[in-house]
N, C-alpha and C positions, 0 to 999 in steps of 0.2 A: 105628437112632439116632433119638433124639427130636428133632423139628424144631420150631422156634418158629413162632408164628402167621405165616402168609405163606409157609411152605414153605421158609425159608432157614435155613442153619445158624446157631447162636448166634454172637455177635460174637467170643468168644474163640477160636473155631475158624476165623474168616474169614481168607482169603488177604490178607496185608499189601499186595500190589500192587493188589488190588481196592479196598482202603480208600483208598490213596493216590490212585487214579484218581477215586474219588468226591469226595474232598476238593478236588481240582483242578477238577472239574466244578462243584462248589458255589461255589468261589471265583470261577470265571469267570463264573458266572451272577450272583453278587453284584456283581462289578465292572462287568459289562455293564449291569446295572440302574442302577448308580450313574452310569455314563457317559451313560446316556440321559436323566438328569435335565437340565433346561434350564440353560443358562449363567446366571450372575448378574452383576449390575453392582455394582462396588465404586466408591464415590465418596470423595473426600477433598480435603485441601488440603495444599500443600507450602509450607513457610516456611523462613526462615533462622534463625540463632541468636537474632535479636532479634524473632522472630515476624512478620517482614515477608514478605508473600506473594511467591513467586518465579514469574514467568511463563516459559514456554518450556521447562519441564522435560520431557524425554522419559520417558514412563511406558510400560513394555513388560512382557510376560509372559516370565518366565525360560524360556529354551529356545526362544524364537521365538513367533510368533503376532502378533495385532493389537496396535497400540499407539496412544498418544494423546499430547498435550502439554497442559501446564497453561495456563489462560487468564490474563488479566492480574491476576486476583484469586488466582492460585495454585491454582485449583480444577481437578479432573480427574474424569472418569467413564470407566471402562473395563469392557468386557464380558469376564468371566473364566470359562473352562471350569472345571467342578468338579474336574477332575484337576490343575489348575494348582497349583504349590507356592509360587511366590513372584513378586513384582513387582519390577522393577528401575527405579530412578530415576536419570537422568543429565542433567547440564547442565554445559557448559564453565564452569570456575571453581569448581566444587563437587565434593566427593568423591562418587563413585557410591555408591548405597545399595541393598541388596537386602533387601526386607521379606517375611517369610513370609505367605502367605495363610491367614487364619483364618476362623472362621465369621462374623466381623463384616462388615457391609456398608459400614462407614465406616472409612477408614484415613487418619489425619493423619500427615504425615511432616515431619521437620526435617532439612534438609541442612546440612552443614558446609562452609564455604568452604575451597577448596584453595589451597595455596601452590605454584605451579608453577615448577619450574626450567626453564632453557632446554632441557635435554635432553628433559624430559617434554613440553614444548610442541611440540618438533620431532616427537616420536613421534606426537602427535595429528594434526599436519599431514600426516605421511606416511601415517597410517591413512586420512585423508580422501582422499588422492591415489590410494589403491588401490581406492576404491569404483568401482562400474560407471560407465563414461563418463569417469573421471578418470585412468585408468592412463597414458595417453600425454600428459597435459597437463603442461607445465612449471610450476614454481612460481617466480614472480617477485614478490618481496615488497618493498614500500617503505613500509609503514605499521606502526606498532607494535601488536601484539596482546598482551593480558594478561588475567589473570583479574580479575573485578570486585574481588577482595580484594587483598592485598599481592602483589607480584611480586618473587621473589628470584632472584638469579643475573643473568647478562648479559641485555641486552635484544636481542631478535631483530627485525631489520627485515623486514617482510613485507607482502604485499598479497594479496587474494583472487585466485587464479589465473585468468588469461585473461578476467576480467570487463572490460567496456568501458563508458566513460561519455563523453558529450560534454564537451569543455572548457567551463568557465564563466568568462567574463571579467566579473568583478563590476562592476555599475553604479557609477559614480562620481557626484560632485556636478556638476550642470550649472548654469551661470549663467543666471538668468532674463533678464538683460540681453542675453545672446547667444542663448539657446534657450528662449523662454517657453512653448513647446508641447511636450508629450510624448505619445506614442501607443503603446499595446500591446494585444495580444490577451488575452482572458480565458483562464484555465487552471483547469479543474476536475479535472485529474489529481491523484492523491494518492499515486502510486507511490513517490515519494522518501521519504515518511515511513515507510511500512511496510518499505522497503528499509533505511533507516537503523536502524530498530528491529531488523531481522534482524542487522545488524552488531553493534550494541551488545549484544543478547542472547547473541551468540556470543562476547563478550569482545573485540571489536575496535572501534576507532574507524573510522568510515566514510571512504572516500576523499573528498576535498573536492568533487570534481566530482559525487559522488553526492548531495550536499546541495543540492537545489533548494528554496530557502526558501519560495517561494510554494506549492509542493505540500505542504510541512509545515504551513503555516498553513491551507491549504484542506482538510486532512485532517479538521478538526474542524467540527462543526455550530455555527452561530451563530444567535442569536435575533434575526434581522432582520425588520422588518415585511413582510407579504405585499403584493404589488402590489395597488393598489386602483383604479387608473385603466384607461386603454385599453391600456397596455403590459403585457406579461407579465413585466416586470422592474421592480424598485424599487431606488432608490439611498439609502443611509444614510451619513452622514459624521460624524466627530468629530475634534477637534483637541486635543492635550494636549502637555505637555512631554516631551521624550525622556528616558526613564529612564537611558540609558547614555551620553548625550552632553549634559551640562549646557549650557543656553543654546540648544540646538536643539529643534525640535518634531516631533511625529509627526502626520501626517494619516491617519486610518483611513477607508477607503472600503469599504463593504459593498454587494454586489449580490445581490439575492434573486430567484430565479426562482419563478414561480407553481407552487404544489403542486397536482397533479391526482390525485384518488383513483384507485386501481388499477382499479376497476370502470369508470371513465370513460375509461381509456386506450385508444387504438386497438389493433386486433389486430396481432399480431407475426408476421413471417416471419423466423425466426432460423436461422442456419446456424452450428453449432458447428464450428470448424476446429481440430482438436487435433493437436498435435505428439506423435508416438509414436516419435520417433527414439531411438537408443541413449542420447543424452545426457539423456533424460527418465526414466531408470529409477530415479533416486534416490527415496527415500520422500517428499521434499518437492517432488517434481515430479509425475509422472503419478498416483501414488496420491492425493496431495493434490488434484490437478486433478479427479479423478473425484468425490471428496467434495464439492468446491466446486460443480461443475456440477449435482450432484444437489440441492443446496440451491436452485439456480436453477430446476430442473425442478419443484420443489414449488410455486413461485410462478406457474407457467404456468396459463392458463385454457384452456377447451375451444376457444375461437376462435383461440388461438395455434397456430402450426405450427413445428415444429422439425426440422431435418435435422442429420446428423452426418457430417462428412468427417474422415478421418484421413490424415496424411501422414508418411512416413518416406523409404525409398528411392524410393517412388512414392506417389501420392495415390490414395485410393479412397473411394467412398461406403459408409459403414457403416450409415446409417439414412436412408431416404427421408423426405420431409416427413411428419411424424406429429403428430396433434393433441395439444395440451398435456394433455388429459385421460388420455392413454395413458402415464401416468407409469412404470408397471412396464416397459413395452416400451422406453422411452427409457433407463431406468436399467440394464436388462439389456444394452443395446447399449454403454453406457459401461463396464460391468463387463468386457466381453470385450476391451477395448483392452489391448494389451501393447506395451512399448517394445522397439525394436530397429531397427538400420539407420541410414543417414545421413539427412540432412534435406532433402527436396525442398520447401522452403517455398514457393517461387514457384509450383510446379505445384499445390500445395494451395490457395493463394489463388485461382488462376484457376478451379479446379474449384468452390470455395465460392461465388465471385461468380457463376459461371454458374448454379449451383443457385438462388441468391437471385434472380437475374434471371428465371429460368424460372417461379418461383412468386411473382413480385412482387405486392405489395398496393398499388394506387394510393393508397389513403387510409390505409394502415397503416404500421407500423414495420418497415422492411426493413434487417436488420443482420447482418453477419458478426462472430462473436465468436471471435477468435484466441487460443488458449492455448498458450504456448510459452516456452522459455528464450531465444528469439531467436537461437539458433545456427544460422542458415541456412547450409548449405554445399553444397547441390546445387540445380540448377534456376536460377531467376532470383535469384541471390544479389547482383547489383549493386543497391545501394540506390536509385540514381536510377531504374532500370527499375521496381523495385517501387513507388516513389513515383508514377511516371506511371500505372501500372496502377490504383493505389488512387484517385488523383485523378480518373481517368476514371469509375470506378464511383461515386464520390461525387457527381459531377454527374448521374448517372442516378438518384440517390435511394437508393443503397445505402451505408450507413454502416459503419464498422469500429471495433469496440472491441477492445482488446488487454489480455489478462490475463497478466502475467509470473509465472513460477514458477522456483524453484530458486536455486542458487548455484554458484560455481566457474567456470562458463563463461557466466554470465548476460550477455546483450548488451542492457543498458539503452538504450544509444544507438540501437540498431536499432529496438527495439519502440516506443520513444517517438516516433520519427519516423513510423513507420507509422500510429500512432493519430492523430497530429496531422494527417496528410495525409488521413485517412479520415473526418473529421468525427465522431470518436468520442472515447472516454475511455480512459485508460490507468491500470491499477491493478496493484500488485504484491501477490500473495497469498503471505504467508509462513506462515500458519497457518489453521486452520479457522475461527477467530474472525474473521479478516479476510475470509474468504469469506462468512461470514454477514453482515458489515457491508455488503459489496459487493452481494450477491445477494438478501438478505432485507430488511434495514433500509432500504437505499437502492435498492430494486429499480426504482422509477420513474425516479429520476435517472440510474441506470446505463444504462437501455435506451431511454428515451423523451425525445426532444429537444423542448424548448419554444421555444428560440430558437437560431438558428445564426449563425455568423460574427459573434460579439459582439465589438465593439472599444470601447475606452475611450480618450478623448483629453482631456487636461487642459491648460488654459491658466492660467498663474500670473500674478497681478498684481504687477508689479515694485515697486509702492508698498508691498507688505507682505512679499514673498518675495525674498530675495537669491539663493538657490540651492536646489536640490532633488535628491534621488536616490530612485529607486524601489527598494525592497528586494525582490530577486528578480526574476522574470520576464525574466531576461536572454535566454532563447531565445524569448521572445514579443514582443520589441520590433518595432515597425513604423515605417516612415517616416511622417511626418506626412501626406503626400499619399495614403498608402494607406488612411487613415481613410475617405475619400470614394470609394474605388475598390471597387465592388461585385464586381469580379473577384478581389479579394485575399481569400484564405482566412483565417479566424480561428477561435477556439475556440467551442465550442457549450455550451449549458447545458440540462440535463435537468430534469424535474419536481422541484421542491423544492431544486435545487442552490443553493449560495451561492458567491460569489467574494469574496475579501477581498484588498485591496491596501493596503500601508502605504508612504507617502512620508515620508522624513525631510527636513525643510526647515531652511534657515538663514534666520531672520527678517531683515528689513531692519535694517542697522546692527550686526549681531552679527559679531564677529571669530572666525574659526576657521582652524585649519591645514589643514582639509580642502579649502579653495578658494584658488586663487591670485588674483592681481589681473589684470583684463582691462580693456581700453580700452572706454569707453562707445560704443555704436553711434551714429553721427552722425544717422541718420534716425529714431531711435526716441524722441527727446526729447519730441516733441509727444504721442506715445502715453503716455509716462510722466506728463506733466502732466495729460492728460485723465483718467487713472485714479487720480490721487493722492488725490482726495477720496472715492473709493469705499470702502465697508466690505467689499467682496468680496475675499477672498484668492485665490480660484480659481473656475473653472467646470469642472464635470465633464460631458463629453458622452458619450453612449452611442449606438452604432449596432448594429442587429441585423436579422436577417431572420426572417420566419416560416419554419417548416420546409419549406413547399411553395412558397416564393417565392425569387426571385433579386434582388429589389429591397429595399434596406435602408431602415430606418425610424430616424429620429433623434429623440432627446430629450435635455434637459440639466438640470443642477441647479447654480445658483450657490451657493458656500460662503462664509459670512461669516468674517471674521478674528476669531473668538472662540475663546478657549482655556479648557478646563476643567482643573481640578486633576486629576492622574492618579487619585487615590483616588475622585474623584467621577464618573469615566467609567464607561461600561457594562462589564459582564463581557466583552462581545464584544471591546472594545478591549484591556482589561487582559490577557486570556488570549492573544489573537492577538499582542500585542506581546511576551509572554513566549516564545512559540514563535519569533518572529522573532529575538529576542535569542539564543535557543539555537542557531538556525541560524548566526548570526554567529560564535558561539564554535566550532561544529563546523567552519566553513569557515576559521577563523583570520582573519576579515575585518580589513582595515586600518581599517574603520569601526566596530569593536566598542566603541571608547572604554573606558568603565569597566564593561563587561558582565562579570558573573561568574555561575557556575553557582548559587551561593547566592541571588543576586538573582532569577534565573529561577525557582527553586523557590519562593521566598517569594511572588513576584507571581502565579505560576500557582496556587498553593494558595488565594490570596485570591480567585480568579476561577473556582473550580470550577463554581459554579452547581449545577444538579440532578445532572448527570453520571450519569444513570441507567445507562448502559452501562459506566461506569468508564474511558472513554478518556482523560479529563483526569488522573485519578489515575495511570493507567499512564504518562502523559507524564512526571510527576514522577519516577517510578521510573527511567525512561530517562535523565533528566537526572542523577540520582544515579549511575547506572552510568557515564555519560560523564565525570562529575566524577572518579570513581575511576580510570578508565582514563587520563584526561588527566593526573591527578596522577602516575600511574606514569610517564608519558612525561616529565613535567617533572623528576621525580626522576632519571630516566635521563640527561637532558640535562646535569643538574648534575654 
């Protein structure tokens, strides 16, 4: 038989099984080569039917794998394996959409708003309850949840399961004739705003007690002048007419901490204390936490040291003190963390503080950074015992910052208290963009204290002010005698931090239903006559301590009784007042007067300023969402 070149029989005489085998081998080689190609990144924007960007859309690979969420501008970027067939886009209130993966690297998507019936909404809630860590948690609902679009069918009363918030008894108006002096601690925490955002983006109105208006106002940056004198803090004030209560006025007080460049900040001794209990298994808890802390690791310098402690059923050292330059080592340690077990929070805190003390830097920044959903259920679970422990360590120069994660069993009341007692700040991380804000953009303010135990005391002149009320800061109120008490703890301010407070005042002679009649104090008449000719409306006093001192320093600023027209005031006042008005609406405040969502949107838009990061434009989108949800509730009530 004649053989072809190579010594093999001609194709037409070849065994069919042999041919099939060769085809399979060739196909396997081709697919293997294709699979070895590097992953690619697909970017795009998600909008609604009116081309408005949608934030918080979950973008995932069909069939599993990594995922991401859209930012406030509706943008996303996701790493996609070459064998992936489709991307899935999901957000509460919108119809889910599956888009095939093509050769394009840009994918712009438009979602359609969904009209949910009660049964469909209940199914979503039950699906959430079956997620890890939620199976045995009861659902006790008392707030209305709805899609941002229209809501058809009966309204279901509901509340986020087992979350806890401290009750807020809203500040009322106080008579200057009876109480001319008011005192409070500053608050640089911003957790309430990102937590409120989480509720609204998931199609729910937040619980009233989750709305701490001062934290919503202080979430945003304001353009206050830097301190120029001997103090690391500077005061700015403005007075205008109240936009929502005609006849009343607003006094805007801004406090600016000195900004120190990162290279001039002292070395850090940081201990990451990470909750890896079973309740942290959800994607928006431990997985997000790892991503967030990696952003912080990228900011560390060689002189900074970082340790890693994890706690669940028990606590343990995951990473001994490691130089900030060893970023891969630190990130690898974070990657190895897995959730499971109950929460020995107290034991973890003790171990973390012990580690911070062992490696204490006398002239450095010594801080424990606790990341948790706050659901401590094993160990020192008694809140007063934890407070005592944290207060003791604070006096030794070790501060505590708390980063809250997750939903469903989130214990806001718990973690807020711990941060307050630990001379630290408290933030709620609801997405990777918030982590970037906290750990990258505001790195210095988050970790490096410029002034501690900062207190503000204001004395009003009864010749110009009849009554006043502080908007927010209910859980930061101090007795007037505590202003001079250096043993009394107060809030701290970091590098570049701003604190904004807004008082609503009733001018002398103005009639309002917000205040009742009181008898004049017999022994204060001489004081009133003595101040009657003064053009000072009030005096703002500030006390603070240097980070390494226990003796406070006092300075003050008299404020004239001069009013600017609202439209002529700074963007600082105009935007901050819009946020305050939004907070009054969310809380259903009895002092909201003529406040409306439409007015909030209009005033906020007129005070955007540069808004380079888009936080102020995102705020307007949240107000629109609340307006839609609140409208659904009003319709249901009728």
